C-alpha positions as CSV (number, residue, x, y, z in Angstrom):
1,X,-11.1,7.1,9.4
2,X,-9.7,5.0,6.4
3,X,-12.1,2.1,7.4
4,X,-15.4,2.0,8.8
5,X,-17.1,-0.4,10.8
6,X,-20.8,0.2,9.8
7,X,-19.5,-1.2,6.4
8,X,-19.6,-4.8,7.5
9,X,-23.1,-4.1,8.5
10,X,-24.5,-3.8,4.7
11,X,-21.8,-5.8,3.1
12,X,-23.1,-9.3,3.6
13,X,-25.9,-9.0,0.4
14,X,-22.9,-7.2,-1.7
15,X,-20.4,-10.0,-0.7
16,X,-23.1,-12.7,-1.9
17,X,-24.0,-11.0,-5.3
18,X,-20.0,-11.0,-5.5
19,X,-20.0,-14.4,-5.0
20,X,-22.5,-15.2,-7.7
21,X,-20.4,-13.2,-9.9
22,X,-22.5,-9.9,-10.4
23,X,-21.0,-7.3,-12.5
24,X,-22.9,-4.8,-10.8
25,X,-21.8,-5.9,-7.5
26,X,-18.3,-5.1,-8.7
27,X,-18.8,-2.2,-10.0
28,X,-20.6,-0.6,-6.7
29,X,-17.2,-2.4,-5.0
30,X,-15.1,-0.4,-7.1
31,X,-16.7,2.9,-6.8
32,X,-17.0,2.4,-3.3
33,X,-13.4,1.6,-2.6
34,X,-11.1,2.1,-5.1
35,X,-9.9,5.7,-3.7
36,X,-9.0,3.7,-0.8
37,X,-7.5,1.1,-2.0
38,X,-5.6,3.7,-5.0
39,X,-4.3,5.5,-1.9
40,X,-2.6,2.8,0.1
41,X,-1.4,1.3,-3.0
42,X,0.4,4.6,-4.4
43,X,1.7,4.5,-0.4
44,X,3.1,0.8,-0.3
45,X,4.6,0.8,-3.7
46,X,5.7,4.2,-4.2
47,X,4.7,4.8,-7.8
48,X,1.3,5.7,-9.5
49,X,1.4,3.4,-12.4
50,X,2.3,0.5,-10.4
51,X,-0.4,1.5,-7.7
52,X,-2.8,1.7,-10.5
53,X,-1.9,-1.7,-12.1
54,X,-2.1,-3.4,-8.1
55,X,-5.8,-2.0,-8.0
56,X,-6.5,-2.9,-11.2
57,X,-5.2,-6.5,-10.3
58,X,-7.4,-6.4,-7.0
59,X,-10.5,-6.2,-9.1
60,X,-9.4,-8.4,-11.4
61,X,-8.8,-11.2,-8.6
62,X,-11.8,-10.4,-6.5
63,X,-14.5,-12.5,-8.0
64,X,-12.5,-15.5,-7.6
65,X,-11.0,-13.9,-4.1
66,X,-14.2,-13.4,-2.6
67,X,-14.9,-17.2,-1.8
68,X,-12.1,-16.6,0.7
69,X,-14.2,-13.8,2.5
70,X,-15.4,-15.1,6.2
71,X,-17.0,-11.8,7.1
72,X,-15.1,-11.3,10.2
73,X,-13.6,-7.9,8.6
74,X,-15.2,-5.3,6.6
75,X,-14.9,-5.8,2.8
76,X,-12.4,-3.1,2.6
77,X,-10.0,-4.6,4.6
78,X,-10.4,-7.7,2.4
79,X,-9.5,-5.9,-0.2
80,X,-6.4,-4.0,1.6
81,X,-5.2,-7.8,2.2
82,X,-5.5,-9.0,-1.6
83,X,-3.7,-5.4,-2.3
84,X,-0.8,-6.0,0.2
85,X,-0.7,-9.9,-1.0
86,X,-0.4,-8.8,-4.6
87,X,1.5,-5.4,-3.8
88,X,4.5,-7.3,-3.2
89,X,5.5,-8.5,-6.8
90,X,4.9,-4.7,-7.7
91,X,7.0,-3.3,-5.2
92,X,9.7,-5.7,-6.8
93,X,9.0,-3.8,-9.8
94,X,8.7,-0.2,-8.8
95,X,12.2,-0.5,-6.7
96,X,13.6,-2.0,-10.1
97,X,12.4,1.3,-11.7
98,X,13.1,3.7,-8.8
99,X,17.0,2.1,-9.2
100,X,16.6,2.9,-12.9
101,X,15.3,6.4,-12.1
102,X,18.5,6.8,-9.9
103,X,20.9,6.1,-12.6
104,X,19.1,8.5,-14.6
105,X,19.3,10.9,-12.4
106,X,23.2,11.3,-12.2
107,X,23.0,12.8,-15.6
108,X,22.8,16.5,-15.9
109,X,19.5,18.1,-15.5
110,X,18.8,21.5,-16.0
111,X,18.4,23.7,-13.2
112,X,14.9,24.2,-12.2
113,X,13.4,27.9,-12.0
114,X,11.7,27.6,-8.9
115,X,12.8,24.8,-6.5
116,X,10.8,25.2,-3.8
117,X,8.6,23.5,-1.4
118,X,7.2,20.5,-4.1
119,X,10.5,20.0,-4.9
120,X,11.8,19.3,-1.3
121,X,9.0,17.5,-1.1
122,X,9.4,14.8,-4.3
123,X,13.1,14.8,-2.8
124,X,11.4,13.7,0.8
125,X,9.1,11.2,-0.8
126,X,12.6,9.8,-3.0
127,X,14.1,9.2,-0.3
128,X,11.7,7.9,2.0
129,X,11.1,5.0,-0.8
130,X,14.5,4.4,-1.6
131,X,15.1,3.4,2.2
132,X,11.9,1.6,1.8
133,X,12.8,-0.4,-0.6
134,X,15.5,-1.3,1.3
135,X,13.3,-3.0,4.5
136,X,12.3,-6.6,4.1
137,X,8.4,-6.9,2.6
138,X,6.8,-7.8,5.9
139,X,8.5,-4.5,7.7
140,X,7.6,-2.4,4.7
141,X,4.1,-3.7,4.9
142,X,3.5,-2.6,9.0
143,X,5.3,0.7,8.2
144,X,3.4,1.8,5.5
145,X,-0.5,0.4,7.5
146,X,0.6,1.9,10.6
147,X,2.6,4.9,10.3
148,X,1.7,6.1,6.9
149,X,-2.0,5.1,6.7
150,X,-2.1,5.4,10.7
151,X,-4.6,2.1,11.0
152,X,-3.7,0.4,14.5
153,X,-1.3,-2.6,14.9
154,X,-4.8,-5.2,15.1
155,X,-6.3,-3.6,11.7
156,X,-2.8,-3.5,10.3
157,X,-2.3,-7.3,11.2
158,X,-5.8,-8.3,10.1
159,X,-4.6,-6.8,6.6
160,X,-1.2,-8.2,6.8
161,X,-2.8,-11.8,8.2
162,X,-0.5,-11.6,11.4
163,X,-1.1,-10.8,14.9
164,X,-1.4,-7.8,16.3
165,X,1.9,-8.0,18.4
166,X,3.5,-9.8,15.6
167,X,3.0,-6.3,13.2
168,X,4.0,-4.2,16.5
169,X,7.4,-5.9,16.1
170,X,7.4,-5.3,12.5
171,X,6.6,-1.7,13.1
172,X,9.6,-1.5,15.5
173,X,12.2,-3.3,13.5
174,X,11.2,-1.0,10.3
175,X,11.4,2.3,12.2
176,X,14.6,1.3,13.6
177,X,16.0,0.6,10.0
178,X,14.5,3.7,8.5
179,X,16.4,5.6,11.2
180,X,19.6,4.2,9.7
181,X,18.8,4.0,6.5
182,X,17.6,7.6,6.4
183,X,20.7,8.6,8.5
184,X,22.6,7.3,5.7
185,X,20.9,9.1,3.3
186,X,21.4,12.4,4.9
187,X,25.1,12.0,6.0
188,X,26.8,10.2,3.1
C-alpha cells in the first residue's frame, strides 16, 4: 500500500525535529517519502520533470509547512496534501507543455522501426493526460488519487482537504467526463 498506518506511531519525534529545522530530519523524511511523492507527482502532473520540480517544492516548503501538521494523519499523507496543493501550478505548466508538444506532433515524423507495446502505452498515456488536462483540478485530483493511486475516498479526502463524500462525487463526475472526452479522442 502507498500509505502505512504504522508510520504515524513512530513520527512524533521526527515531526518535532522537523519543526525545529533539523536538516537530518528533512533528509530522513526525504529518503523515506521521496519515491512515493515522486510517483504521485508523476501521475498527477503527467510529466517527469514537472514531477521532480513538484517534489523539490514540497521539501523546500516542508520546514514552514510542518507547523500546520496536527498529527491526525500520517506524515506521508501530509506531504501528499502539500504536493496536491502545489501541484495545481505544475499542472497548468504541464498542460501548456503538452499543448505545445501536440502542435509539434503535427510535424512529419520518421516512421518508427518497431511500433509495438511501449509505443501503444505511450500513446494511451498521452491520450489520457490530454483528457485529464480538460478536467477541473479537483476532479483530476480525485481521479488520480482514487483510480490511479488506488486510495480510498476517505484517505484521498484527507490529502485533498475535502470530505469523503465530496471525493466520491468528484470521482463520479471525473469518470463521467473522462468517458466522454476519451470517446471524443477515439472517434473524432
